[in-house]
Residue, then its C-alpha position, 0 to 999 in steps of 0.5 A: m866814488s863819492a865820500a860820505l860827508p860828516a854829519h853836521p854838528a847841529s843835527v847831531a846835537s839835535s838828535v842827542d837832545e831828543s834822545k835825552a828828552g825821551t829818556q827823561l820822560t821814560k824815567a819820570k814814569a818808571k814802571l814798578r818792578p820789585s827786586g828779588t829780595k824777600n823783605g817787607r817792602n817787596l811783599c807790600m809792593l807785590r800785593w799792591l801791584k796785584q790788588v791795587d794797581a797792576n800798572g802802578q808807577k814807582d813814585d805812586f808806590r813810594n808815596y803809598y809805602d812811605k807816606t800812607l802806611t804807618h810805621a806799625q803797618r810797615e813793621a807788619y809787612d817786615t814780620e810777615a815777610k820774615q815768617l814767610v822766608e823762615t817757613n819757606n812759604w814765600t810763594k806767588a799764591i800766598i803773596e798775591r792773596g795775602a791781605l794788605h796791611 
């Protein structure tokens, strides 16, 4: 009966490095996934995904929301989101067909 030899430390380190590299690459291109929170940012994100870039990346949306939209446009999303929640109208159809600000 032969005993299994332990893995060579260099081969273990190599596979760990490859695993880390794959994880870092995945993080760099993170898919955009809105949370369940009903707020202006997520309202904007849902519309942006539906109307602008269905395969949008997290960094692309962050750039759009934080750098492209004005403060007034972000406030408009916040106000609209609040109204949709208060009137119980936060529905997929209304959110996806709504206007981008």
